[in-house]
TORMAR-389471 format. One line per 3 residues: number of its first residue (from 0); their letters; for each residue x, z, y of C-alpha. Coordinates in steps of 0.2 Angstrom, whole numbers, plus 5000, padded with zeros to 4 digits. Layout:
N
NUM> A> X,Z,Y; ...;
//
This chain:
371
0> MLR> 5115,5181,4810; 5112,5168,4797; 5093,5169,4802;
3> KTL> 5096,5169,4819; 5106,5153,4817; 5095,5145,4806;
6> IIL> 5080,5150,4819; 5090,5141,4835; 5094,5127,4823;
9> LLF> 5074,5122,4818; 5070,5125,4836; 5082,5111,4842;
12> IIM> 5078,5100,4828; 5058,5103,4833; 5061,5099,4851;
15> SFT> 5070,5081,4848; 5054,5079,4839; 5043,5083,4850;
18> SGC> 5049,5080,4869; 5038,5064,4871; 5049,5056,4881;
21> WDV> 5048,5038,4875; 5044,5027,4888; 5057,5036,4902;
24> QEI> 5063,5024,4912; 5078,5025,4922; 5077,5026,4942;
27> SRR> 5089,5011,4946; 5077,4999,4934; 5061,5003,4944;
30> GIA> 5058,4995,4963; 5048,5008,4972; 5035,4996,4983;
33> STV> 5030,5008,4999; 5017,4992,5003; 5009,4977,4996;
36> FFD> 5001,4963,5008; 4986,4950,5001; 4986,4933,5010;
39> SGK> 4983,4914,5008; 4999,4907,5005; 5005,4890,5013;
42> TSS> 5006,4878,4995; 4995,4888,4986; 4978,4900,4989;
45> VKI> 4987,4917,4986; 5000,4925,4992; 5006,4942,4987;
48> GIV> 5022,4953,4995; 5029,4970,4992; 5038,4981,5003;
51> IPV> 5054,4987,4992; 5068,5000,5003; 5089,4994,5002;
54> PGT> 5092,5004,4986; 5102,5019,4993; 5091,5021,5009;
57> QIP> 5076,5032,5000; 5081,5047,5011; 5074,5044,5029;
60> PVQ> 5086,5042,5045; 5090,5057,5052; 5087,5058,5070;
63> GTT> 5102,5062,5083; 5113,5053,5071; 5120,5033,5068;
66> QQF> 5110,5026,5056; 5121,5017,5040; 5109,5004,5038;
69> QKR> 5102,4992,5052; 5085,4990,5040; 5080,4998,5025;
72> HFI> 5070,4986,5018; 5067,4968,5013; 5050,4960,5006;
75> ILG> 5050,4951,4990; 5035,4936,4989; 5025,4928,4977;
78> EGK> 5009,4913,4978; 5000,4906,4966; 4981,4896,4962;
81> SAL> 4976,4914,4960; 4982,4934,4962; 4988,4935,4944;
84> EAW> 4999,4920,4946; 5003,4926,4963; 5009,4943,4955;
87> TKV> 5018,4934,4939; 5028,4925,4951; 5034,4943,4962;
90> HSN> 5040,4950,4947; 5049,4936,4942; 5060,4940,4958;
93> VAT> 5066,4957,4954; 5076,4962,4941; 5069,4980,4941;
96> DIF> 5051,4984,4935; 5039,4987,4951; 5034,5005,4955;
99> FGQ> 5019,5010,4964; 5019,5028,4962; 5025,5030,4983;
102> IRA> 5014,5016,4991; 5009,5023,5005; 4998,5004,5011;
105> IIL> 4989,4989,5006; 4988,4977,5020; 4973,4962,5019;
108> SEE> 4976,4945,5032; 4961,4941,5041; 4956,4927,5029;
111> VAR> 4957,4937,5012; 4946,4949,5022; 4932,4938,5026;
114> GNI> 4931,4932,5009; 4927,4945,4994; 4939,4961,4996;
117> NDV> 4929,4965,4979; 4943,4955,4969; 4956,4961,4979;
120> LDF> 4951,4979,4974; 4946,4975,4957; 4965,4968,4955;
123> VGR> 4972,4981,4966; 4966,4993,4951; 4974,4985,4939;
126> FPL> 4991,4991,4947; 5001,5006,4937; 4999,5023,4945;
129> IPP> 4995,5018,4962; 4990,5035,4973; 4971,5036,4977;
132> NTN> 4976,5040,4997; 4984,5024,5000; 4980,5019,5016;
135> VLL> 4971,4999,5016; 4972,4990,5031; 4967,4972,5039;
138> TKN> 4979,4962,5050; 4977,4947,5062; 4997,4944,5061;
141> DPE> 5005,4935,5049; 5008,4951,5036; 5025,4945,5031;
144> KLL> 5033,4944,5049; 5024,4961,5053; 5031,4969,5038;
147> DLK> 5048,4962,5042; 5049,4973,5057; 5060,4987,5059;
150> NEA> 5051,4999,5067; 5056,5011,5081; 5057,5025,5070;
153> NLL> 5068,5015,5056; 5054,5019,5043; 5047,5012,5028;
156> PGN> 5034,5004,5032; 5021,5014,5022; 5029,5028,5028;
159> YID> 5027,5024,5045; 5007,5018,5045; 5004,5034,5035;
162> FYF> 5013,5047,5049; 5004,5035,5063; 4988,5042,5053;
165> QIP> 4993,5061,5055; 4996,5060,5074; 4982,5072,5080;
168> GKR> 4981,5060,5096; 4978,5045,5086; 4961,5052,5079;
171> TLA> 4949,5044,5091; 4960,5029,5091; 4962,5025,5072;
174> LPL> 4949,5025,5060; 4960,5028,5042; 4951,5023,5028;
177> DLW> 4959,5026,5009; 4959,5015,4993; 4947,5029,4985;
180> RVN> 4933,5029,4999; 4933,5008,5001; 4930,5009,4981;
183> SIV> 4916,5022,4984; 4908,5012,4999; 4908,4995,4989;
186> DKK> 4902,5003,4972; 4889,5014,4980; 4882,5001,4993;
189> WQD> 4874,5013,5005; 4886,5010,5018; 4898,4996,5024;
192> SYL> 4918,4998,5024; 4928,4997,5040; 4948,4995,5040;
195> PII> 4960,4999,5054; 4967,4983,5061; 4987,4983,5061;
198> EQS> 4996,4974,5074; 5014,4969,5082; 5014,4976,5099;
201> QDN> 5031,4975,5109; 5042,4974,5093; 5033,4987,5083;
204> YRI> 5015,4993,5073; 5001,4998,5079; 4983,5001,5079;
207> AGT> 4972,4990,5087; 4954,4993,5082; 4943,4992,5067;
210> AVF> 4937,4977,5057; 4920,4980,5053; 4912,4973,5034;
213> SEN> 4893,4968,5028; 4893,4972,5009; 4912,4964,5004;
216> SMV> 4917,4952,5016; 4921,4954,5035; 4910,4950,5048;
219> GEL> 4918,4956,5064; 4930,4969,5073; 4930,4984,5086;
222> DMD> 4940,4984,5102; 4952,5000,5105; 4938,5007,5114;
225> ETQ> 4923,5002,5102; 4933,5012,5091; 4934,5026,5099;
228> TLA> 4915,5027,5102; 4914,5024,5083; 4923,5038,5079;
231> LIM> 4913,5050,5091; 4897,5045,5083; 4906,5048,5065;
234> GSD> 4913,5066,5069; 4930,5071,5078; 4940,5085,5076;
237> LGY> 4953,5080,5087; 4957,5068,5100; 4956,5060,5117;
240> LTL> 4945,5052,5128; 4944,5043,5145; 4927,5041,5156;
243> PLN> 4925,5031,5171; 4915,5042,5185; 4901,5034,5196;
246> DVK> 4917,5036,5212; 4927,5025,5202; 4937,5038,5196;
249> LVA> 4943,5041,5180; 4943,5057,5168; 4953,5061,5155;
252> FHK> 4947,5073,5139; 4957,5081,5128; 4953,5092,5111;
255> IKS> 4940,5079,5110; 4927,5086,5097; 4912,5077,5093;
258> QTK> 4898,5083,5080; 4883,5072,5075; 4864,5074,5067;
261> TEI> 4855,5061,5062; 4837,5061,5057; 4827,5048,5049;
264> TVS> 4808,5044,5049; 4798,5030,5041; 4782,5027,5047;
267> DTG> 4766,5019,5037; 4771,5002,5042; 4787,5004,5037;
270> IVT> 4796,5005,5053; 4812,5014,5050; 4820,5026,5066;
273> FDV> 4835,5035,5066; 4836,5050,5079; 4857,5051,5082;
276> KLK> 4860,5067,5090; 4877,5070,5097; 4886,5085,5104;
279> ITG> 4904,5082,5113; 4916,5095,5118; 4933,5092,5125;
282> GVV> 4942,5099,5140; 4949,5090,5157; 4968,5084,5157;
285> ESK> 4977,5090,5170; 4985,5078,5182; 4993,5080,5199;
288> PQR> 4990,5081,5214; 4981,5097,5208; 4967,5107,5212;
291> IIS> 4953,5117,5205; 4938,5107,5199; 4922,5118,5204;
294> KDE> 4905,5124,5194; 4896,5110,5203; 4907,5096,5200;
297> TER> 4911,5101,5182; 4892,5099,5180; 4892,5084,5189;
300> IEN> 4906,5076,5176; 4897,5082,5161; 4880,5073,5166;
303> EAE> 4890,5057,5170; 4900,5058,5154; 4883,5059,5144;
306> TLT> 4873,5045,5153; 4891,5033,5149; 4894,5039,5132;
309> KRK> 4876,5036,5128; 4877,5018,5135; 4892,5015,5124;
312> IEA> 4885,5025,5108; 4869,5011,5110; 4876,4995,5115;
315> LLT> 4890,4999,5098; 4874,5003,5088; 4867,4987,5096;
318> KLQ> 4883,4977,5091; 4883,4984,5072; 4866,4979,5070;
321> GLN> 4868,4963,5076; 4883,4960,5061; 4873,4969,5049;
324> SDP> 4887,4979,5047; 4884,5000,5043; 4901,5008,5044;
327> VGF> 4891,5025,5049; 4882,5025,5034; 4862,5025,5040;
330> GGK> 4861,5017,5022; 4864,5035,5016; 4855,5046,5025;
333> YRI> 4839,5035,5021; 4844,5037,5002; 4845,5055,5003;
336> KYP> 4826,5057,5012; 4816,5043,5003; 4827,5040,4986;
339> RQW> 4810,5030,4977; 4810,5019,4993; 4828,5015,4994;
342> ANI> 4827,5009,4975; 4814,4994,4981; 4822,4991,4996;
345> DWH> 4836,4977,5000; 4844,4989,5015; 4855,4973,5025;
348> QVY> 4839,4968,5028; 4829,4983,5033; 4845,4991,5044;
351> PVA> 4845,4976,5056; 4828,4979,5063; 4825,4998,5062;
354> IIN> 4825,5008,5079; 4841,5019,5082; 4839,5032,5096;
357> VHT> 4854,5040,5104; 4854,5057,5112; 4871,5065,5119;
360> KFS> 4874,5082,5125; 4893,5084,5134; 4900,5102,5137;
363> IKS> 4917,5104,5146; 4926,5119,5138; 4940,5119,5149;
366> TGL> 4942,5112,5168; 4960,5112,5169; 4966,5102,5186;
369> FK> 4962,5087,5191; 4965,5072,5203;
//
C-alpha cells in the first residue's frame, strides 16, 4: 500500500513539472479576430482594421429564434505612416491580445491592391497562427463601412464570406483564392494572382467579379460574366451558366463541369503558341411553360453554346494578354515543358505576344424541360 502511494505521489510531482503549459492564456484575455482589412488612411498612409465578435456572441445565431444581439461584431481601427505603426495603434485600442487562429478573411482595398501586395503579404505573415486557408479578397467599397454591415444571416463577416464560397451554385461566379495560394503564386512567378471582388449590395455582401494582377499589383478587373468564363477555363466541377441563343432566347444550364487541356509549342523563331481545348458539360434547367427538347434542338443548342463559349473565352484571353495578367497559369505550362528556356526569359514580355488558339466542345447531359 505504501509503495502504491509513493508511485502515485511521484507521478503527480512529475506531471506538475512536465505540463508544458507555461504560455496558456485565458480566453477572456483574447480578442478573437474574424476578419482583418488593409486600406489607405485619411490622415496617414496606412489603415488597418480588425473585426471582433461582441463578447458572448461567438455561438452562431439559431435560425427561427429571436436573436439576442442586434449586431454580433465591432471594428477596431488603427492608422499610421506604416503598417507597423497602424498595427501598434490597433493593439493600443483593445485591452486584450488579438488572436488570429479563427480569422476567415483578409480584405484589401483597391488602392492597396494597386500598390505592391507583397508588402501586405509579408506583414500578414508576421501575424501569429493565421490559418493558411484564410480567404483573401479585394473591395472597391470602403472596407470599414462594408464590414460594419450586419449581413443577412447575422454571422461574423469572416464566417459569412467563408460560407459564401462553399455554396455549390457560386463556383462559377466566385473564384476564391486563399492565403497560402496567393503566397505560392507570388513566390513561384509563373502565374498571376486573382482576387474575388466583394462589394455592398442591398445592405449585404456579394462577390461582384475578380481583380486580376500582373506580378504583384492589380492591373484590372473582370465582371461577373468574365469571371464565369475564367472559371470555365480554369476548370469547374459544379456551377451554373446562362447563354443567349441566336433566336434571342436564353438557355440556362446547371451542373456545369469543364475540363481544360492546354498544349504549348515554341517555334524555331521563338513564337509561343498555346492550344486551349475545353470540354464543357451541363444540363438544361427546367422552366415554364414546359416542353421536351428534341434531339435536333439539343444538337443546335450544343453547337450554338460551343460557338458562344469559344467567342467569350477568346475575348477574355485577349483582354488578359492586354493587361499582361496570367491568372490561368500559361507560364506554368511553359516552365514545365521548356525548363531551360524558362530560366532565360522574362515571362511578362513573352506572354502578351503569345498565340492562343481556343477549341470548345459543349455537351448537354440532360435536356430537362425548356421554354
